[in-house]
C-alpha positions as CSV (number, residue, x, y, z in Angstrom):
1,M,-66.2,-96.4,-60.6
2,A,-68.9,-98.9,-61.5
3,S,-69.0,-100.8,-64.8
4,P,-71.0,-99.0,-67.5
5,D,-74.6,-99.8,-68.1
6,F,-74.6,-101.4,-71.5
7,S,-78.4,-101.1,-71.8
8,Q,-78.1,-97.3,-72.0
9,P,-76.6,-94.9,-74.6
10,P,-74.0,-94.7,-76.0
11,F,-73.9,-98.5,-75.8
12,A,-77.6,-99.3,-76.6
13,G,-78.3,-99.5,-80.3
14,A,-74.7,-99.3,-81.4
15,P,-73.6,-101.2,-84.5
16,A,-71.0,-104.0,-84.5
17,T,-67.5,-102.8,-84.8
18,R,-66.0,-103.2,-88.2
19,F,-62.6,-104.9,-88.8
20,E,-60.4,-104.9,-91.8
21,P,-57.3,-107.0,-92.5
22,A,-53.9,-105.5,-92.3
23,P,-52.5,-105.2,-95.8
24,A,-49.0,-106.1,-94.8
25,D,-46.9,-106.7,-91.7
26,G,-46.8,-103.5,-89.6
27,V,-49.2,-101.7,-92.1
28,L,-52.7,-100.8,-91.0
29,P,-55.9,-100.5,-93.1
30,D,-57.1,-97.0,-93.8
31,G,-59.4,-95.6,-91.2
32,F,-58.0,-97.7,-88.3
33,F,-59.1,-96.8,-84.8
34,S,-56.2,-95.2,-82.9
35,T,-56.4,-95.9,-79.2
36,S,-56.2,-93.5,-76.3
37,N,-55.2,-94.3,-72.7
38,L,-58.9,-94.2,-71.5
39,P,-61.3,-97.1,-71.0
40,T,-62.4,-98.3,-74.4
41,Y,-65.2,-100.8,-75.2
42,V,-65.7,-102.6,-78.5
43,Y,-68.9,-104.2,-79.7
44,L,-68.1,-107.7,-80.9
45,G,-70.3,-110.8,-81.2
46,G,-73.3,-109.1,-79.5
47,T,-71.3,-108.1,-76.4
48,W,-69.2,-105.1,-75.3
49,Q,-65.6,-106.1,-74.6
50,M,-62.6,-104.2,-73.3
51,P,-59.4,-105.0,-75.2
52,S,-56.5,-106.4,-73.2
53,R,-53.2,-104.6,-72.8
54,P,-54.6,-101.1,-73.2
55,R,-52.4,-98.1,-74.2
56,M,-52.4,-95.0,-76.3
57,D,-51.1,-94.7,-79.8
58,A,-52.0,-98.3,-80.7
59,V,-54.7,-100.3,-82.5
60,I,-57.2,-103.0,-81.6
61,V,-56.8,-106.4,-83.2
62,R,-59.1,-109.3,-83.1
63,R,-57.4,-112.6,-82.4
64,G,-60.1,-115.3,-82.3
65,A,-62.6,-114.2,-79.6
66,E,-60.0,-112.0,-78.0
67,L,-59.4,-108.3,-78.6
68,V,-55.9,-107.1,-77.9
69,T,-54.3,-103.6,-78.1
70,L,-51.1,-103.8,-80.1
71,E,-48.4,-101.4,-81.3
72,P,-48.8,-101.1,-85.1
73,R,-45.3,-102.7,-85.7
74,L,-46.6,-105.9,-84.1
75,V,-49.6,-106.3,-86.4
76,S,-49.2,-109.1,-88.9
77,K,-50.5,-109.2,-92.5
78,G,-54.2,-110.3,-92.6
79,E,-55.0,-109.7,-88.9
80,P,-58.3,-108.0,-88.5
81,V,-57.9,-104.4,-87.2
82,A,-60.7,-102.3,-85.8
83,V,-61.6,-99.4,-88.0
84,G,-63.6,-96.2,-87.3
85,L,-62.9,-92.7,-86.2
86,A,-65.8,-92.1,-83.8
87,E,-65.5,-92.7,-80.1
88,D,-69.2,-92.3,-79.2
89,G,-70.5,-95.8,-80.1
90,S,-71.8,-94.8,-83.6
91,E,-69.1,-97.1,-85.1
92,G,-69.2,-99.8,-82.4
93,I,-66.5,-98.3,-80.3
94,V,-67.0,-96.3,-77.1
95,V,-64.3,-94.4,-75.2
96,Y,-65.9,-94.3,-71.8
97,L,-65.3,-91.0,-70.1
98,E,-68.6,-90.8,-68.2
99,G,-68.1,-92.1,-64.7
100,F,-64.3,-92.3,-65.2
101,L,-63.1,-88.7,-65.6
102,G,-66.7,-87.7,-65.9
103,G,-66.0,-84.1,-67.0
104,G,-65.3,-83.1,-63.4
105,T,-63.2,-84.1,-60.5
106,S,-63.5,-84.1,-56.7
107,P,-61.0,-82.1,-54.6
108,N,-59.4,-85.4,-53.4
109,E,-59.1,-87.1,-56.7
110,F,-55.6,-88.3,-57.5
111,R,-54.8,-86.2,-60.5
112,F,-53.0,-83.2,-61.8
113,M,-53.7,-79.9,-60.1
114,A,-56.9,-78.3,-61.4
115,S,-54.9,-75.5,-62.9
116,E,-51.3,-75.2,-64.2
117,V,-48.6,-77.2,-62.5
118,S,-46.6,-75.0,-60.1
119,R,-43.9,-75.4,-57.6
120,E,-46.0,-73.0,-55.4
121,R,-48.7,-75.6,-55.0
122,P,-48.4,-77.8,-51.9
123,A,-47.9,-81.6,-52.4
124,N,-50.2,-83.7,-50.3
125,Y,-47.7,-86.3,-49.1
126,E,-50.1,-87.8,-46.6
127,E,-52.5,-88.7,-49.4
128,M,-49.8,-90.0,-51.7
129,A,-48.4,-92.1,-48.9
130,E,-51.9,-93.5,-48.1
131,R,-52.4,-94.5,-51.7
132,V,-48.9,-96.1,-52.0
133,V,-49.5,-98.1,-48.9
134,S,-53.0,-99.0,-50.1
135,E,-51.6,-100.4,-53.3
136,R,-49.2,-102.6,-51.4
137,R,-51.9,-103.9,-49.0
138,E,-54.2,-104.6,-51.9
139,G,-51.6,-106.5,-53.9
140,G,-51.1,-103.8,-56.5
141,Y,-48.3,-103.5,-59.0
142,L,-46.3,-100.4,-58.6
143,I,-43.7,-99.5,-61.2
144,W,-41.0,-96.9,-60.6
145,V,-39.3,-95.0,-63.4
146,V,-36.4,-93.0,-62.0
147,G,-33.4,-91.0,-63.3
148,P,-29.8,-90.8,-62.2
149,A,-30.5,-87.7,-60.2
150,L,-32.1,-89.9,-57.6
151,V,-28.8,-91.6,-57.1
152,H,-26.7,-88.4,-57.1
153,S,-29.1,-86.6,-54.7
154,R,-28.6,-89.1,-51.8
155,A,-32.1,-90.6,-52.3
156,R,-30.5,-93.9,-53.1
157,A,-31.0,-95.4,-49.6
158,D,-34.7,-94.2,-49.6
159,F,-35.4,-96.0,-52.9
160,E,-33.6,-99.1,-51.5
161,W,-36.0,-98.9,-48.5
162,F,-39.1,-98.8,-50.7
163,I,-37.8,-101.9,-52.6
164,R,-37.1,-103.9,-49.5
165,H,-40.5,-103.2,-48.0
166,G,-42.6,-104.3,-50.9
167,Y,-43.5,-100.9,-52.5
168,V,-41.7,-101.7,-55.8
169,Q,-42.9,-104.4,-58.2
170,A,-40.8,-103.3,-61.2
171,V,-38.2,-100.7,-62.0
172,L,-37.9,-99.3,-65.5
173,V,-34.8,-97.2,-66.0
174,G,-31.8,-96.4,-68.2
175,N,-28.2,-97.6,-68.0
176,A,-27.1,-94.5,-66.1
177,V,-29.2,-95.3,-63.0
178,A,-27.6,-98.7,-62.6
179,V,-24.1,-97.4,-63.5
180,H,-24.2,-94.7,-60.8
181,D,-25.7,-97.0,-58.2
182,V,-23.0,-99.6,-58.9
183,E,-20.3,-96.9,-58.7
184,A,-21.8,-95.9,-55.3
185,A,-21.8,-99.5,-54.1
186,I,-18.2,-100.1,-55.1
187,F,-16.5,-96.8,-54.6
188,G,-18.8,-94.7,-52.5
189,T,-19.1,-92.0,-55.2
190,T,-21.4,-91.1,-58.2
191,L,-19.5,-89.7,-61.2
192,G,-16.6,-89.3,-58.8
193,M,-18.5,-87.2,-56.2
194,T,-18.9,-88.2,-52.6
195,D,-22.3,-88.1,-51.0
196,R,-21.3,-84.7,-49.6
197,G,-20.8,-83.4,-53.1
198,H,-16.9,-83.4,-53.0
199,T,-14.9,-84.4,-56.0
200,T,-12.3,-87.2,-55.8
201,V,-9.0,-87.6,-57.5
202,A,-9.5,-89.2,-60.9
203,G,-13.1,-89.6,-59.9
204,H,-14.3,-88.9,-63.4
205,G,-13.3,-92.4,-64.4
206,L,-14.8,-94.3,-61.5
207,H,-18.1,-95.0,-63.2
208,M,-16.1,-96.6,-66.1
209,R,-14.2,-98.7,-63.6
210,A,-17.5,-99.8,-62.0
211,I,-18.8,-100.8,-65.3
212,N,-15.7,-102.8,-66.0
213,R,-15.9,-104.6,-62.7
214,V,-19.5,-105.7,-63.4
215,R,-18.6,-106.8,-66.9
216,A,-15.8,-108.9,-65.5
217,A,-18.2,-110.5,-63.1
218,G,-20.5,-111.4,-66.0
219,S,-23.7,-109.7,-64.9
220,I,-25.3,-107.6,-62.2
221,E,-26.7,-110.7,-60.6
222,Q,-23.3,-112.3,-60.5
223,A,-21.8,-109.1,-59.1
224,V,-24.3,-109.4,-56.3
225,A,-23.6,-113.1,-55.8
226,S,-19.9,-112.6,-55.7
227,G,-20.1,-109.8,-53.1
228,L,-18.9,-107.1,-55.4
229,L,-22.2,-105.3,-54.9
230,E,-23.3,-105.4,-51.2
231,T,-25.6,-102.3,-51.1
232,G,-27.8,-100.1,-53.2
233,I,-30.7,-100.2,-55.6
234,M,-29.4,-103.0,-57.9
235,H,-28.4,-105.1,-54.9
236,A,-31.9,-104.7,-53.5
237,L,-33.6,-105.5,-56.8
238,V,-31.6,-108.7,-57.2
239,T,-31.9,-109.9,-53.7
240,E,-35.6,-109.1,-53.4
241,R,-36.3,-110.6,-56.8
242,V,-37.9,-107.4,-58.2
243,P,-37.8,-107.3,-62.0
244,Y,-36.1,-104.4,-63.7
245,V,-35.6,-103.2,-67.3
246,L,-32.5,-101.3,-68.2
247,A,-33.1,-99.5,-71.5
248,G,-30.1,-98.3,-73.5
249,S,-29.5,-95.1,-75.3
250,I,-27.1,-93.6,-77.8
251,R,-25.2,-91.8,-75.0
252,D,-24.6,-94.8,-72.7
253,D,-21.2,-95.7,-71.3
254,G,-20.4,-99.4,-71.3
255,P,-23.2,-100.3,-71.1
256,L,-23.6,-102.6,-68.2
257,P,-24.5,-106.3,-68.9
258,G,-28.2,-106.7,-69.1
259,V,-28.9,-103.3,-70.8
260,I,-31.3,-103.7,-73.7
261,T,-29.7,-101.7,-76.5
262,D,-32.4,-102.3,-79.1
263,T,-34.9,-99.5,-78.4
264,L,-38.0,-101.5,-79.6
265,A,-36.9,-104.5,-77.6
266,A,-36.6,-102.3,-74.5
267,Q,-40.0,-100.8,-75.2
268,S,-41.5,-104.3,-75.4
269,A,-39.8,-105.4,-72.2
270,M,-41.2,-102.3,-70.4
271,R,-44.6,-102.9,-71.8
272,E,-44.9,-106.3,-70.1
273,H,-44.8,-104.3,-66.8
274,T,-47.0,-101.4,-67.8
275,V,-49.9,-103.8,-68.6
276,K,-49.8,-105.0,-65.0
277,A,-49.4,-101.6,-63.4
278,T,-51.9,-100.3,-60.8
279,G,-49.7,-97.4,-60.1
280,A,-46.6,-95.6,-61.4
281,I,-44.1,-93.3,-59.8
282,F,-41.8,-91.2,-62.0
283,V,-38.9,-89.4,-60.3
284,A,-36.5,-87.0,-62.1
285,T,-36.4,-88.5,-65.6
286,A,-38.0,-86.5,-68.3
287,L,-37.6,-88.9,-71.3
288,H,-38.3,-92.1,-69.5
289,A,-41.3,-90.6,-67.7
290,I,-42.9,-89.4,-71.0
291,A,-42.0,-92.7,-72.8
292,V,-43.5,-94.9,-70.1
293,G,-46.4,-92.6,-69.6
294,N,-47.3,-93.1,-73.2
295,M,-47.4,-96.9,-72.6
296,L,-49.6,-96.6,-69.5
297,P,-53.4,-96.6,-69.7
298,A,-55.2,-94.1,-67.5
299,F,-56.9,-97.0,-65.7
300,H,-56.5,-100.5,-64.5
301,T,-59.0,-103.4,-64.1
302,H,-57.1,-105.5,-61.6
303,R,-59.9,-105.2,-59.0
304,G,-63.0,-105.3,-61.3
305,A,-64.3,-102.2,-63.0
306,P,-61.9,-99.7,-64.4
307,K,-60.2,-97.5,-61.8
308,P,-57.8,-94.6,-62.3
309,L,-54.2,-95.8,-62.3
310,M,-52.4,-93.9,-59.6
311,T,-49.5,-91.9,-61.1
312,I,-47.1,-89.6,-59.5
313,C,-44.7,-87.5,-61.6
314,V,-41.8,-85.7,-59.8
315,D,-39.3,-83.3,-61.2
316,Q,-37.7,-80.1,-60.1
317,T,-38.8,-78.4,-63.4
318,E,-42.4,-77.6,-64.0
319,F,-41.9,-78.3,-67.7
320,V,-41.3,-82.0,-67.3
321,V,-44.4,-82.5,-65.1
322,S,-46.6,-80.4,-67.5
323,K,-45.2,-82.3,-70.5
324,L,-46.4,-85.6,-69.1
325,K,-49.9,-84.1,-68.8
326,D,-49.7,-82.8,-72.3
327,R,-48.9,-86.3,-73.6
328,G,-52.3,-87.5,-72.3
329,T,-51.6,-88.7,-68.8
330,H,-54.8,-87.2,-67.3
331,Q,-54.5,-89.0,-64.0
332,A,-51.0,-87.9,-63.0
333,Y,-50.3,-86.1,-59.8
334,G,-47.6,-83.5,-60.3
335,V,-45.0,-82.7,-57.7
336,V,-42.4,-80.0,-58.5
337,T,-39.5,-80.7,-56.3
338,N,-36.1,-82.4,-56.3
339,A,-35.6,-86.1,-56.0
340,Q,-33.9,-86.1,-52.6
341,D,-36.7,-84.1,-50.9
342,F,-39.5,-86.1,-52.5
343,M,-38.0,-89.5,-51.6
344,H,-37.2,-88.4,-48.0
345,V,-40.6,-86.9,-47.3
346,L,-42.6,-89.7,-49.1
347,R,-40.7,-92.3,-47.1
348,F,-41.4,-90.5,-43.9
349,Y,-45.1,-90.6,-44.5
350,V,-45.2,-94.1,-45.9
351,E,-43.3,-95.4,-42.9
352,K,-46.0,-93.8,-40.6
353,C,-48.8,-95.5,-42.6
354,H,-46.8,-98.7,-42.9
355,Q,-46.5,-99.0,-39.1
356,S,-50.2,-98.1,-38.4
């Protein structure tokens, strides 16, 4: 996609964007502009600018000569907030669809299927693999958001391979993923099950014993350094120096050291990675996929003009994949399958591209 031509409509002749001060901390002026996840331009000081840190369900704040997209809770009293309801330039703000989504898509565009998501539609693993490899070769920033089913389903070793070969720049998950991975590293089970699906005696308590071992070590990093953890996802993340965010929830056991139990603090920590993302892969995690999807723009500008942000959403239920689309993630590619099959097959094709 090329940069828009600002000498042509809807940019030409547009008025300057209006800003009004926030009446109180975390309170917005009436008529504030509510952002989407699409490329947005604001007319300020005689030039069109794209606010930094784009995401949906936020506002645009002027800080000196800079425009930044902020969650309403982070806006301070008196800060100038962009106001206006129109997205067509008539109020100095343009949501730029033409040339981005453009009202139409090519057969090869990386997006949701043209019609409803269905397990009967084939997944183009060759294309997905090519795009994943391309992101790595071009210095992209791939974030992975996965659920504990990935660990239970014997896809743990595949994810570890992706981490160790440079296809993972950040991991955003919950406490459970780390807990089950740690249990697998220490006891060879997840929730007391072997990798063949057999239960073990008193296995229901092994994840609690795993948590206790790591808490005794002091942290996940210290558990790796001490030799308590010698394999697995968390071991790979620590030894490869890949950043991760463990977000807590009301149902967590433990939790492990390093889990962020304040929901808003966890959201802020994840946001520091979503603003860098050039691609995102969601595997078997409904709530985290939708949450992170809401923080992701539909584009990135890391290589110049706005380009669609590669997004892959994988779940064995059509509902989850469709739900992400319903939340505004236009650019997501939906794959209806289980975590084990997806990770095995994607790794197979990525290895082929990786070696070529």
